[in-house]
C-alpha positions as CSV (number, residue, x, y, z in Angstrom):
1,X,23.5,9.2,29.6
2,X,26.0,10.9,27.3
3,X,26.3,10.1,23.6
4,X,29.2,7.6,24.0
5,X,27.3,5.8,26.7
6,X,24.2,5.7,24.5
7,X,26.1,4.3,21.6
8,X,27.5,1.7,23.9
9,X,24.0,0.8,25.1
10,X,22.9,0.6,21.4
11,X,25.9,-1.7,20.6
12,X,25.1,-3.9,23.6
13,X,21.4,-4.2,22.7
14,X,22.0,-4.8,19.0
15,X,25.1,-7.1,19.4
16,X,27.2,-5.0,17.0
17,X,29.1,-1.7,17.0
18,X,27.1,1.4,16.5
19,X,28.6,4.8,15.8
20,X,27.7,8.2,14.4
21,X,27.6,6.9,10.9
22,X,25.4,3.8,11.5
23,X,22.1,4.0,9.5
24,X,19.3,2.3,11.3
25,X,18.3,-0.3,10.1
26,X,19.9,-0.6,6.7
27,X,23.4,-1.0,8.1
28,X,22.4,-3.6,10.7
29,X,22.0,-7.2,9.6
30,X,19.0,-7.8,11.8
31,X,15.9,-10.0,11.4
32,X,12.5,-8.3,11.6
33,X,11.9,-9.6,15.1
34,X,15.2,-8.2,16.3
35,X,14.3,-4.7,15.0
36,X,10.9,-4.8,16.6
37,X,12.4,-6.1,20.0
38,X,15.0,-3.4,19.9
39,X,12.5,-0.6,19.2
40,X,10.2,-1.9,22.0
41,X,13.2,-1.8,24.4
42,X,14.2,1.6,23.3
43,X,10.7,3.2,23.8
44,X,10.4,1.4,27.2
45,X,13.8,2.3,28.5
46,X,13.6,6.0,27.5
47,X,9.8,6.4,28.0
48,X,9.1,7.4,24.4
49,X,5.7,8.1,23.0
50,X,5.9,6.0,19.8
51,X,2.5,7.1,18.3
52,X,3.1,7.7,14.6
53,X,6.0,5.2,14.4
54,X,5.4,2.9,11.4
55,X,7.6,-0.1,11.9
56,X,7.3,-1.2,8.3
57,X,8.7,2.1,6.9
58,X,12.0,1.5,8.7
59,X,12.4,-2.2,8.1
60,X,14.6,-2.9,5.1
61,X,13.1,-6.4,4.8
62,X,9.6,-5.0,4.4
63,X,10.5,-2.6,1.5
64,X,11.3,-4.8,-1.4
65,X,14.0,-4.3,-4.0
66,X,11.5,-3.5,-6.8
67,X,9.8,-0.9,-4.5
68,X,13.2,0.9,-4.2
69,X,14.1,0.6,-7.9
70,X,10.7,1.9,-8.9
71,X,10.8,4.5,-6.2
72,X,7.3,3.5,-5.1
73,X,8.5,3.0,-1.6
74,X,11.8,3.7,0.1
75,X,12.9,2.5,3.5
76,X,13.4,5.3,6.0
77,X,16.7,5.5,7.9
78,X,18.1,7.5,10.7
79,X,21.3,7.8,12.7
80,X,22.2,7.8,16.4
81,X,21.7,11.6,16.6
82,X,18.0,11.2,15.7
83,X,17.5,8.7,18.5
84,X,19.1,11.2,20.9
85,X,16.7,13.9,19.7
86,X,13.8,11.5,20.2
87,X,14.9,10.8,23.7
88,X,15.1,14.5,24.4
89,X,11.6,15.1,23.0
90,X,10.2,12.0,24.6
91,X,8.2,11.5,21.4
92,X,8.9,9.7,18.1
93,X,9.1,11.9,15.0
94,X,10.2,10.9,11.6
95,X,13.6,12.1,10.5
96,X,14.4,13.6,7.2
97,X,15.4,10.7,5.0
98,X,19.1,10.4,4.5
């Protein structure tokens, strides 16, 4: 699957256009359950070892406004290229925060 096909798969799974600039999951207006379902589909389809993935660190609805303002906790984000690297490695790793 090339990058364009992968972005099409992402768009189909998420029900919205995904491109190189999309920040997961802050740019996507998804409910918590949708984020979790997407990630489970992603790790299953691409056979990813997800040990070390902390769902709450990537969920913008789990990191509150005051956490961000006080810099006590910041939601982690990533872009399509990171997911492509994860697929290549077959193992989840945290990206550098954007």
